[in-house]
MARMI-946523 format. One record per residue (C-alpha): x, y, z; residue number from 1. Coordinates in steps of 0.25 Angstrom, whole numbers. Each point is the difference from the previous one (the first is absolute). Layout:
BEGIN
<atom><u>X</u><v>Y</v><w>Z</w><n>NUM</n></atom>
...
This chain:
BEGIN
<atom><u>3</u><v>-88</v><w>-24</w><n>1</n></atom>
<atom><u>6</u><v>7</v><w>-12</w><n>2</n></atom>
<atom><u>9</u><v>12</v><w>-4</w><n>3</n></atom>
<atom><u>-7</u><v>12</v><w>-7</w><n>4</n></atom>
<atom><u>8</u><v>7</v><w>-11</w><n>5</n></atom>
<atom><u>-5</u><v>13</v><w>-6</w><n>6</n></atom>
<atom><u>7</u><v>4</v><w>-12</w><n>7</n></atom>
<atom><u>-2</u><v>14</v><w>-6</w><n>8</n></atom>
<atom><u>-15</u><v>0</v><w>3</w><n>9</n></atom>
<atom><u>-8</u><v>11</v><w>-5</w><n>10</n></atom>
<atom><u>-14</u><v>4</v><w>1</w><n>11</n></atom>
<atom><u>-8</u><v>11</v><w>-8</w><n>12</n></atom>
<atom><u>-14</u><v>5</v><w>2</w><n>13</n></atom>
<atom><u>-2</u><v>7</v><w>-14</w><n>14</n></atom>
<atom><u>12</u><v>9</v><w>-1</w><n>15</n></atom>
<atom><u>2</u><v>1</v><w>15</w><n>16</n></atom>
<atom><u>12</u><v>-9</v><w>4</w><n>17</n></atom>
<atom><u>-2</u><v>-5</v><w>14</w><n>18</n></atom>
<atom><u>11</u><v>-10</v><w>1</w><n>19</n></atom>
<atom><u>13</u><v>4</v><w>-8</w><n>20</n></atom>
<atom><u>9</u><v>-12</v><w>-2</w><n>21</n></atom>
<atom><u>1</u><v>-6</v><w>14</w><n>22</n></atom>
<atom><u>10</u><v>-12</v><w>2</w><n>23</n></atom>
<atom><u>0</u><v>-7</v><w>14</w><n>24</n></atom>
<atom><u>5</u><v>-14</v><w>4</w><n>25</n></atom>
<atom><u>-7</u><v>-6</v><w>12</w><n>26</n></atom>
<atom><u>6</u><v>-13</v><w>5</w><n>27</n></atom>
<atom><u>-7</u><v>-13</v><w>4</w><n>28</n></atom>
<atom><u>-5</u><v>2</v><w>14</w><n>29</n></atom>
<atom><u>3</u><v>15</v><w>1</w><n>30</n></atom>
<atom><u>-9</u><v>10</v><w>6</w><n>31</n></atom>
<atom><u>1</u><v>12</v><w>-9</w><n>32</n></atom>
<atom><u>-7</u><v>14</v><w>3</w><n>33</n></atom>
<atom><u>-4</u><v>10</v><w>-11</w><n>34</n></atom>
<atom><u>0</u><v>13</v><w>7</w><n>35</n></atom>
<atom><u>-2</u><v>15</v><w>-5</w><n>36</n></atom>
<atom><u>-10</u><v>11</v><w>0</w><n>37</n></atom>
<atom><u>-14</u><v>0</v><w>-6</w><n>38</n></atom>
<atom><u>0</u><v>-1</v><w>-15</w><n>39</n></atom>
<atom><u>14</u><v>-6</v><w>-1</w><n>40</n></atom>
<atom><u>-6</u><v>-13</v><w>-7</w><n>41</n></atom>
<atom><u>2</u><v>-10</v><w>11</w><n>42</n></atom>
<atom><u>-14</u><v>-5</v><w>1</w><n>43</n></atom>
<atom><u>-1</u><v>-1</v><w>-15</w><n>44</n></atom>
<atom><u>13</u><v>-8</v><w>-1</w><n>45</n></atom>
<atom><u>-6</u><v>-10</v><w>10</w><n>46</n></atom>
<atom><u>-12</u><v>-1</v><w>-8</w><n>47</n></atom>
<atom><u>8</u><v>-3</v><w>-12</w><n>48</n></atom>
<atom><u>7</u><v>-11</v><w>7</w><n>49</n></atom>
<atom><u>-13</u><v>-5</v><w>5</w><n>50</n></atom>
<atom><u>-6</u><v>0</v><w>-15</w><n>51</n></atom>
<atom><u>-11</u><v>11</v><w>4</w><n>52</n></atom>
<atom><u>7</u><v>10</v><w>-9</w><n>53</n></atom>
<atom><u>5</u><v>-3</v><w>-14</w><n>54</n></atom>
<atom><u>15</u><v>2</v><w>-2</w><n>55</n></atom>
<atom><u>3</u><v>10</v><w>-11</w><n>56</n></atom>
<atom><u>15</u><v>-4</v><w>-2</w><n>57</n></atom>
<atom><u>11</u><v>-9</v><w>6</w><n>58</n></atom>
<atom><u>-2</u><v>-13</v><w>7</w><n>59</n></atom>
<atom><u>-4</u><v>-5</v><w>14</w><n>60</n></atom>
<atom><u>5</u><v>-14</v><w>4</w><n>61</n></atom>
<atom><u>-5</u><v>-8</v><w>11</w><n>62</n></atom>
<atom><u>8</u><v>-12</v><w>3</w><n>63</n></atom>
<atom><u>8</u><v>2</v><w>-13</w><n>64</n></atom>
<atom><u>-13</u><v>0</v><w>-9</w><n>65</n></atom>
<atom><u>-5</u><v>12</v><w>-7</w><n>66</n></atom>
<atom><u>-14</u><v>3</v><w>5</w><n>67</n></atom>
<atom><u>-3</u><v>13</v><w>-9</w><n>68</n></atom>
<atom><u>-12</u><v>-7</v><w>-7</w><n>69</n></atom>
<atom><u>-4</u><v>-10</v><w>11</w><n>70</n></atom>
<atom><u>-13</u><v>2</v><w>8</w><n>71</n></atom>
<atom><u>1</u><v>3</v><w>15</w><n>72</n></atom>
<atom><u>-6</u><v>-13</v><w>4</w><n>73</n></atom>
<atom><u>12</u><v>-7</v><w>-7</w><n>74</n></atom>
<atom><u>11</u><v>8</v><w>6</w><n>75</n></atom>
<atom><u>0</u><v>-7</v><w>13</w><n>76</n></atom>
<atom><u>0</u><v>12</v><w>8</w><n>77</n></atom>
<atom><u>-9</u><v>5</v><w>12</w><n>78</n></atom>
<atom><u>-4</u><v>15</v><w>2</w><n>79</n></atom>
<atom><u>-3</u><v>7</v><w>13</w><n>80</n></atom>
<atom><u>-8</u><v>13</v><w>-2</w><n>81</n></atom>
<atom><u>-1</u><v>13</v><w>8</w><n>82</n></atom>
<atom><u>-15</u><v>-2</v><w>1</w><n>83</n></atom>
<atom><u>0</u><v>-15</v><w>5</w><n>84</n></atom>
<atom><u>-10</u><v>-3</v><w>-12</w><n>85</n></atom>
<atom><u>-7</u><v>-11</v><w>9</w><n>86</n></atom>
<atom><u>-14</u><v>-6</v><w>-4</w><n>87</n></atom>
<atom><u>-9</u><v>6</v><w>11</w><n>88</n></atom>
<atom><u>-10</u><v>-11</v><w>-1</w><n>89</n></atom>
<atom><u>10</u><v>-11</v><w>2</w><n>90</n></atom>
<atom><u>6</u><v>-5</v><w>13</w><n>91</n></atom>
<atom><u>15</u><v>2</v><w>3</w><n>92</n></atom>
<atom><u>1</u><v>-15</v><w>-4</w><n>93</n></atom>
<atom><u>-7</u><v>1</v><w>-13</w><n>94</n></atom>
<atom><u>8</u><v>13</v><w>-4</w><n>95</n></atom>
<atom><u>13</u><v>-8</v><w>2</w><n>96</n></atom>
<atom><u>-5</u><v>-12</v><w>-7</w><n>97</n></atom>
<atom><u>-7</u><v>6</v><w>-12</w><n>98</n></atom>
<atom><u>12</u><v>0</v><w>-10</w><n>99</n></atom>
<atom><u>3</u><v>-14</v><w>3</w><n>100</n></atom>
<atom><u>-15</u><v>-4</v><w>-2</w><n>101</n></atom>
<atom><u>0</u><v>8</v><w>-13</w><n>102</n></atom>
<atom><u>12</u><v>-9</v><w>-4</w><n>103</n></atom>
<atom><u>-8</u><v>-12</v><w>4</w><n>104</n></atom>
<atom><u>10</u><v>-5</v><w>10</w><n>105</n></atom>
<atom><u>-4</u><v>-12</v><w>9</w><n>106</n></atom>
<atom><u>-8</u><v>4</v><w>13</w><n>107</n></atom>
<atom><u>11</u><v>-7</v><w>9</w><n>108</n></atom>
<atom><u>11</u><v>8</v><w>-7</w><n>109</n></atom>
<atom><u>-8</u><v>13</v><w>1</w><n>110</n></atom>
<atom><u>-2</u><v>-2</v><w>15</w><n>111</n></atom>
<atom><u>14</u><v>-3</v><w>2</w><n>112</n></atom>
<atom><u>5</u><v>13</v><w>-7</w><n>113</n></atom>
<atom><u>-10</u><v>8</v><w>8</w><n>114</n></atom>
<atom><u>3</u><v>-5</v><w>13</w><n>115</n></atom>
<atom><u>15</u><v>1</v><w>-2</w><n>116</n></atom>
<atom><u>-2</u><v>15</v><w>-4</w><n>117</n></atom>
<atom><u>-9</u><v>2</v><w>12</w><n>118</n></atom>
<atom><u>11</u><v>-6</v><w>9</w><n>119</n></atom>
<atom><u>10</u><v>9</v><w>-6</w><n>120</n></atom>
<atom><u>-8</u><v>13</v><w>1</w><n>121</n></atom>
<atom><u>-8</u><v>-3</v><w>13</w><n>122</n></atom>
<atom><u>-13</u><v>-1</v><w>-6</w><n>123</n></atom>
<atom><u>-5</u><v>-13</v><w>5</w><n>124</n></atom>
<atom><u>-10</u><v>6</v><w>9</w><n>125</n></atom>
<atom><u>-6</u><v>9</v><w>-11</w><n>126</n></atom>
<atom><u>-2</u><v>-10</v><w>-11</w><n>127</n></atom>
<atom><u>-15</u><v>1</v><w>1</w><n>128</n></atom>
<atom><u>-1</u><v>15</v><w>1</w><n>129</n></atom>
<atom><u>-4</u><v>9</v><w>-11</w><n>130</n></atom>
<atom><u>9</u><v>12</v><w>-4</w><n>131</n></atom>
<atom><u>-10</u><v>10</v><w>6</w><n>132</n></atom>
<atom><u>3</u><v>-6</v><w>14</w><n>133</n></atom>
<atom><u>15</u><v>2</v><w>-1</w><n>134</n></atom>
<atom><u>10</u><v>11</v><w>3</w><n>135</n></atom>
<atom><u>8</u><v>6</v><w>-11</w><n>136</n></atom>
<atom><u>12</u><v>-8</v><w>4</w><n>137</n></atom>
<atom><u>-8</u><v>-13</v><w>0</w><n>138</n></atom>
<atom><u>-5</u><v>3</v><w>-14</w><n>139</n></atom>
<atom><u>14</u><v>3</v><w>-5</w><n>140</n></atom>
<atom><u>4</u><v>-14</v><w>6</w><n>141</n></atom>
<atom><u>-11</u><v>-6</v><w>-7</w><n>142</n></atom>
<atom><u>4</u><v>6</v><w>-13</w><n>143</n></atom>
<atom><u>14</u><v>-5</v><w>2</w><n>144</n></atom>
<atom><u>-5</u><v>-14</v><w>4</w><n>145</n></atom>
<atom><u>-8</u><v>0</v><w>-13</w><n>146</n></atom>
<atom><u>14</u><v>2</v><w>-7</w><n>147</n></atom>
<atom><u>7</u><v>-10</v><w>8</w><n>148</n></atom>
<atom><u>-9</u><v>-12</v><w>-3</w><n>149</n></atom>
<atom><u>3</u><v>1</v><w>-14</w><n>150</n></atom>
<atom><u>15</u><v>-2</v><w>3</w><n>151</n></atom>
<atom><u>5</u><v>9</v><w>-12</w><n>152</n></atom>
<atom><u>13</u><v>2</v><w>-5</w><n>153</n></atom>
<atom><u>-1</u><v>15</v><w>3</w><n>154</n></atom>
<atom><u>-7</u><v>9</v><w>9</w><n>155</n></atom>
<atom><u>-4</u><v>14</v><w>-4</w><n>156</n></atom>
<atom><u>-4</u><v>10</v><w>10</w><n>157</n></atom>
<atom><u>-7</u><v>13</v><w>-4</w><n>158</n></atom>
<atom><u>1</u><v>10</v><w>12</w><n>159</n></atom>
<atom><u>-7</u><v>-10</v><w>9</w><n>160</n></atom>
<atom><u>2</u><v>8</v><w>13</w><n>161</n></atom>
<atom><u>-4</u><v>14</v><w>-5</w><n>162</n></atom>
<atom><u>-15</u><v>-2</v><w>5</w><n>163</n></atom>
<atom><u>5</u><v>-4</v><w>14</w><n>164</n></atom>
<atom><u>2</u><v>9</v><w>12</w><n>165</n></atom>
<atom><u>15</u><v>3</v><w>5</w><n>166</n></atom>
<atom><u>1</u><v>-10</v><w>11</w><n>167</n></atom>
<atom><u>-6</u><v>-11</v><w>-9</w><n>168</n></atom>
<atom><u>9</u><v>3</v><w>-12</w><n>169</n></atom>
<atom><u>12</u><v>-2</v><w>9</w><n>170</n></atom>
<atom><u>-6</u><v>-14</v><w>5</w><n>171</n></atom>
<atom><u>-4</u><v>-4</v><w>-14</w><n>172</n></atom>
<atom><u>13</u><v>3</v><w>-7</w><n>173</n></atom>
<atom><u>7</u><v>-8</v><w>11</w><n>174</n></atom>
<atom><u>-9</u><v>-12</v><w>-3</w><n>175</n></atom>
<atom><u>2</u><v>1</v><w>-15</w><n>176</n></atom>
<atom><u>15</u><v>0</v><w>1</w><n>177</n></atom>
<atom><u>-1</u><v>-12</v><w>10</w><n>178</n></atom>
<atom><u>-9</u><v>-7</v><w>-10</w><n>179</n></atom>
<atom><u>10</u><v>2</v><w>-11</w><n>180</n></atom>
<atom><u>11</u><v>-5</v><w>9</w><n>181</n></atom>
<atom><u>-8</u><v>-13</v><w>2</w><n>182</n></atom>
<atom><u>-5</u><v>-2</v><w>-14</w><n>183</n></atom>
<atom><u>12</u><v>5</v><w>-8</w><n>184</n></atom>
<atom><u>-9</u><v>4</v><w>-12</w><n>185</n></atom>
<atom><u>5</u><v>10</v><w>-9</w><n>186</n></atom>
<atom><u>-8</u><v>13</v><w>4</w><n>187</n></atom>
<atom><u>-1</u><v>14</v><w>-7</w><n>188</n></atom>
<atom><u>-6</u><v>11</v><w>9</w><n>189</n></atom>
<atom><u>-5</u><v>14</v><w>-4</w><n>190</n></atom>
<atom><u>0</u><v>11</v><w>9</w><n>191</n></atom>
<atom><u>3</u><v>15</v><w>1</w><n>192</n></atom>
<atom><u>4</u><v>-1</v><w>15</w><n>193</n></atom>
<atom><u>15</u><v>0</v><w>2</w><n>194</n></atom>
<atom><u>-1</u><v>-6</v><w>14</w><n>195</n></atom>
<atom><u>-7</u><v>-12</v><w>-6</w><n>196</n></atom>
<atom><u>10</u><v>-2</v><w>-11</w><n>197</n></atom>
<atom><u>12</u><v>1</v><w>10</w><n>198</n></atom>
<atom><u>-6</u><v>-10</v><w>10</w><n>199</n></atom>
<atom><u>-5</u><v>-10</v><w>-10</w><n>200</n></atom>
<atom><u>9</u><v>-1</v><w>-12</w><n>201</n></atom>
<atom><u>11</u><v>-9</v><w>-4</w><n>202</n></atom>
<atom><u>1</u><v>9</v><w>-12</w><n>203</n></atom>
<atom><u>-6</u><v>14</v><w>-3</w><n>204</n></atom>
<atom><u>-3</u><v>6</v><w>-13</w><n>205</n></atom>
<atom><u>-2</u><v>15</v><w>0</w><n>206</n></atom>
<atom><u>-9</u><v>5</v><w>-12</w><n>207</n></atom>
<atom><u>-3</u><v>14</v><w>-5</w><n>208</n></atom>
<atom><u>-7</u><v>4</v><w>-12</w><n>209</n></atom>
<atom><u>0</u><v>-14</v><w>-6</w><n>210</n></atom>
<atom><u>15</u><v>-2</v><w>1</w><n>211</n></atom>
<atom><u>9</u><v>-7</v><w>10</w><n>212</n></atom>
<atom><u>8</u><v>9</v><w>8</w><n>213</n></atom>
<atom><u>7</u><v>-9</v><w>10</w><n>214</n></atom>
<atom><u>1</u><v>-15</v><w>3</w><n>215</n></atom>
<atom><u>6</u><v>-5</v><w>13</w><n>216</n></atom>
<atom><u>-1</u><v>-6</v><w>14</w><n>217</n></atom>
<atom><u>-7</u><v>9</v><w>10</w><n>218</n></atom>
<atom><u>12</u><v>5</v><w>7</w><n>219</n></atom>
<atom><u>7</u><v>3</v><w>-13</w><n>220</n></atom>
<atom><u>-12</u><v>8</v><w>-5</w><n>221</n></atom>
<atom><u>0</u><v>7</v><w>14</w><n>222</n></atom>
<atom><u>15</u><v>3</v><w>1</w><n>223</n></atom>
<atom><u>3</u><v>3</v><w>-15</w><n>224</n></atom>
<atom><u>-13</u><v>6</v><w>-6</w><n>225</n></atom>
<atom><u>1</u><v>2</v><w>-15</w><n>226</n></atom>
<atom><u>-12</u><v>9</v><w>0</w><n>227</n></atom>
<atom><u>-9</u><v>10</v><w>7</w><n>228</n></atom>
<atom><u>-9</u><v>-8</v><w>8</w><n>229</n></atom>
<atom><u>-5</u><v>0</v><w>15</w><n>230</n></atom>
<atom><u>10</u><v>11</v><w>4</w><n>231</n></atom>
<atom><u>0</u><v>15</v><w>4</w><n>232</n></atom>
<atom><u>5</u><v>8</v><w>-11</w><n>233</n></atom>
<atom><u>5</u><v>15</v><w>0</w><n>234</n></atom>
<atom><u>3</u><v>7</v><w>-13</w><n>235</n></atom>
<atom><u>13</u><v>7</v><w>-1</w><n>236</n></atom>
<atom><u>13</u><v>3</v><w>-8</w><n>237</n></atom>
<atom><u>12</u><v>-8</v><w>2</w><n>238</n></atom>
<atom><u>13</u><v>9</v><w>2</w><n>239</n></atom>
<atom><u>14</u><v>-5</v><w>-1</w><n>240</n></atom>
<atom><u>11</u><v>9</v><w>6</w><n>241</n></atom>
<atom><u>14</u><v>-3</v><w>4</w><n>242</n></atom>
<atom><u>-2</u><v>-15</v><w>0</w><n>243</n></atom>
<atom><u>-13</u><v>1</v><w>9</w><n>244</n></atom>
<atom><u>-14</u><v>-3</v><w>-5</w><n>245</n></atom>
<atom><u>-13</u><v>7</v><w>6</w><n>246</n></atom>
<atom><u>-14</u><v>1</v><w>-4</w><n>247</n></atom>
<atom><u>-6</u><v>14</v><w>1</w><n>248</n></atom>
<atom><u>-15</u><v>1</v><w>2</w><n>249</n></atom>
<atom><u>-10</u><v>12</v><w>0</w><n>250</n></atom>
<atom><u>2</u><v>10</v><w>12</w><n>251</n></atom>
<atom><u>15</u><v>-1</v><w>0</w><n>252</n></atom>
<atom><u>0</u><v>-14</v><w>6</w><n>253</n></atom>
<atom><u>11</u><v>-9</v><w>-3</w><n>254</n></atom>
<atom><u>4</u><v>-15</v><w>4</w><n>255</n></atom>
<atom><u>12</u><v>-8</v><w>-3</w><n>256</n></atom>
<atom><u>-2</u><v>-9</v><w>-13</w><n>257</n></atom>
<atom><u>-3</u><v>-15</v><w>3</w><n>258</n></atom>
<atom><u>12</u><v>-8</v><w>2</w><n>259</n></atom>
<atom><u>5</u><v>-6</v><w>-14</w><n>260</n></atom>
<atom><u>-9</u><v>8</v><w>-8</w><n>261</n></atom>
<atom><u>3</u><v>5</v><w>-14</w><n>262</n></atom>
<atom><u>-5</u><v>11</v><w>-8</w><n>263</n></atom>
<atom><u>5</u><v>13</v><w>-6</w><n>264</n></atom>
<atom><u>1</u><v>14</v><w>6</w><n>265</n></atom>
<atom><u>-13</u><v>8</v><w>-2</w><n>266</n></atom>
<atom><u>-8</u><v>-13</v><w>-3</w><n>267</n></atom>
<atom><u>-15</u><v>0</v><w>4</w><n>268</n></atom>
<atom><u>-2</u><v>-11</v><w>10</w><n>269</n></atom>
<atom><u>-9</u><v>-6</v><w>11</w><n>270</n></atom>
<atom><u>6</u><v>-3</v><w>13</w><n>271</n></atom>
<atom><u>-6</u><v>-13</v><w>5</w><n>272</n></atom>
<atom><u>-1</u><v>-5</v><w>14</w><n>273</n></atom>
<atom><u>-8</u><v>-10</v><w>8</w><n>274</n></atom>
<atom><u>-8</u><v>4</v><w>12</w><n>275</n></atom>
<atom><u>8</u><v>-9</v><w>9</w><n>276</n></atom>
<atom><u>13</u><v>6</v><w>-5</w><n>277</n></atom>
<atom><u>-3</u><v>14</v><w>6</w><n>278</n></atom>
<atom><u>5</u><v>4</v><w>14</w><n>279</n></atom>
<atom><u>-3</u><v>12</v><w>8</w><n>280</n></atom>
<atom><u>11</u><v>10</v><w>-1</w><n>281</n></atom>
<atom><u>5</u><v>11</v><w>11</w><n>282</n></atom>
<atom><u>7</u><v>13</v><w>-2</w><n>283</n></atom>
<atom><u>2</u><v>4</v><w>-14</w><n>284</n></atom>
<atom><u>1</u><v>-14</v><w>-5</w><n>285</n></atom>
<atom><u>-10</u><v>-6</v><w>-10</w><n>286</n></atom>
<atom><u>-10</u><v>9</v><w>-7</w><n>287</n></atom>
<atom><u>-12</u><v>8</v><w>6</w><n>288</n></atom>
<atom><u>-14</u><v>-7</v><w>-1</w><n>289</n></atom>
<atom><u>-14</u><v>4</v><w>6</w><n>290</n></atom>
<atom><u>-8</u><v>-11</v><w>6</w><n>291</n></atom>
<atom><u>-14</u><v>-2</v><w>-7</w><n>292</n></atom>
<atom><u>-6</u><v>-13</v><w>6</w><n>293</n></atom>
<atom><u>5</u><v>-10</v><w>11</w><n>294</n></atom>
<atom><u>-5</u><v>-14</v><w>0</w><n>295</n></atom>
<atom><u>4</u><v>-9</v><w>11</w><n>296</n></atom>
<atom><u>0</u><v>-15</v><w>-3</w><n>297</n></atom>
<atom><u>5</u><v>-5</v><w>13</w><n>298</n></atom>
<atom><u>13</u><v>-6</v><w>-3</w><n>299</n></atom>
<atom><u>3</u><v>12</v><w>-10</w><n>300</n></atom>
<atom><u>-4</u><v>14</v><w>-2</w><n>301</n></atom>
<atom><u>-3</u><v>5</v><w>-15</w><n>302</n></atom>
<atom><u>2</u><v>15</v><w>-1</w><n>303</n></atom>
<atom><u>-5</u><v>7</v><w>-13</w><n>304</n></atom>
<atom><u>8</u><v>13</v><w>-2</w><n>305</n></atom>
<atom><u>4</u><v>10</v><w>-11</w><n>306</n></atom>
<atom><u>15</u><v>2</v><w>-5</w><n>307</n></atom>
<atom><u>1</u><v>12</v><w>-10</w><n>308</n></atom>
<atom><u>-15</u><v>-1</v><w>-2</w><n>309</n></atom>
<atom><u>0</u><v>-15</v><w>-3</w><n>310</n></atom>
<atom><u>-8</u><v>-10</v><w>9</w><n>311</n></atom>
<atom><u>9</u><v>-11</v><w>5</w><n>312</n></atom>
<atom><u>-2</u><v>-11</v><w>10</w><n>313</n></atom>
<atom><u>10</u><v>-4</v><w>11</w><n>314</n></atom>
<atom><u>-1</u><v>-12</v><w>10</w><n>315</n></atom>
<atom><u>5</u><v>0</v><w>14</w><n>316</n></atom>
<atom><u>1</u><v>-11</v><w>10</w><n>317</n></atom>
<atom><u>4</u><v>10</v><w>11</w><n>318</n></atom>
<atom><u>-11</u><v>8</v><w>7</w><n>319</n></atom>
<atom><u>0</u><v>15</v><w>-4</w><n>320</n></atom>
<atom><u>-10</u><v>11</v><w>4</w><n>321</n></atom>
<atom><u>-4</u><v>4</v><w>-14</w><n>322</n></atom>
<atom><u>-11</u><v>10</v><w>-2</w><n>323</n></atom>
<atom><u>-6</u><v>5</v><w>-13</w><n>324</n></atom>
<atom><u>7</u><v>13</v><w>-4</w><n>325</n></atom>
<atom><u>13</u><v>-3</v><w>8</w><n>326</n></atom>
<atom><u>13</u><v>4</v><w>-7</w><n>327</n></atom>
<atom><u>10</u><v>-12</v><w>0</w><n>328</n></atom>
<atom><u>12</u><v>-4</v><w>-7</w><n>329</n></atom>
<atom><u>1</u><v>-13</v><w>-8</w><n>330</n></atom>
<atom><u>13</u><v>-7</v><w>-5</w><n>331</n></atom>
<atom><u>-1</u><v>-12</v><w>-10</w><n>332</n></atom>
<atom><u>10</u><v>-10</v><w>0</w><n>333</n></atom>
<atom><u>9</u><v>3</v><w>-12</w><n>334</n></atom>
<atom><u>6</u><v>-14</v><w>0</w><n>335</n></atom>
<atom><u>-14</u><v>-6</v><w>-2</w><n>336</n></atom>
<atom><u>-6</u><v>11</v><w>-8</w><n>337</n></atom>
<atom><u>-1</u><v>0</v><w>-16</w><n>338</n></atom>
<atom><u>1</u><v>9</v><w>-11</w><n>339</n></atom>
<atom><u>-9</u><v>0</v><w>-13</w><n>340</n></atom>
<atom><u>0</u><v>7</v><w>-13</w><n>341</n></atom>
<atom><u>-12</u><v>10</v><w>0</w><n>342</n></atom>
<atom><u>-2</u><v>-3</v><w>-15</w><n>343</n></atom>
<atom><u>1</u><v>-15</v><w>-1</w><n>344</n></atom>
<atom><u>-2</u><v>-4</v><w>14</w><n>345</n></atom>
<atom><u>12</u><v>-9</v><w>-1</w><n>346</n></atom>
<atom><u>9</u><v>-2</v><w>13</w><n>347</n></atom>
<atom><u>13</u><v>7</v><w>-1</w><n>348</n></atom>
<atom><u>9</u><v>-10</v><w>7</w><n>349</n></atom>
<atom><u>15</u><v>-4</v><w>-3</w><n>350</n></atom>
């Protein structure tokens, strides 16, 4: 195992800057998730750590050693890709053993490593099958097994669950987290899915446009977001009068400003609220909304609606008889809402 240190890393393709001076410290044995929208640079950064992309500036250290000019095979890392990348003509056993055979390791050593990985991942009964005879989840396990047999210092995961169906994604992310808790190997995981990041990470790194916007533990990121990511946003104007602060929206709609928010009177802002922090209001409380789509999920009901012409999502645990076109009133929890500057996107918080 080893720590990973990224020090002012930069990446350019021609004149286009993709990674803009990123610095991240990942401790030995930590599970770090790089999360952000498409095009933010998270996969490029992972490939730079792996040695699959050259670094244009800064340093990357693995176990304290600068690896900028070190070829991938010498970095002692193992990567699990989105598309499995299994050899179709090889059995599960041979796919897992291949890297060790290339390294000319002894047959007994190879068998020990393959059998150990198969035990960990529940692949013992599948060792003589070919990839075409496996389900998507089984193929992803084989890809993980191929990484495990190498016993690397660092595991790199590049959106490994994005090709799986919803139920299998839930199962596999649990298995990957359990695997990490068992092996304690430093792991760096790329995803655009906030739920994957929250449920799997020891540390989350939020990226946007090639820069780091926030680093923290999952609940720290959730409770105190520094940026506009994975939330409902209503554009409005901050108003401060007589010691009170409100946000005015189109159509004469207004809400109390989030607790402990800063900002100047007349400032253009985004009012941010998570779907689970919105409740159904009665009387004149809250703001008017129109239901667009209702999606029952069993335990919860997701309701897509519009407020002041902006589409938002609310999640309710209670049962409600919502129908498309229904006029309702919604009330965000001001104690858990957030205010962001409309220009910079920075959170306005005391």
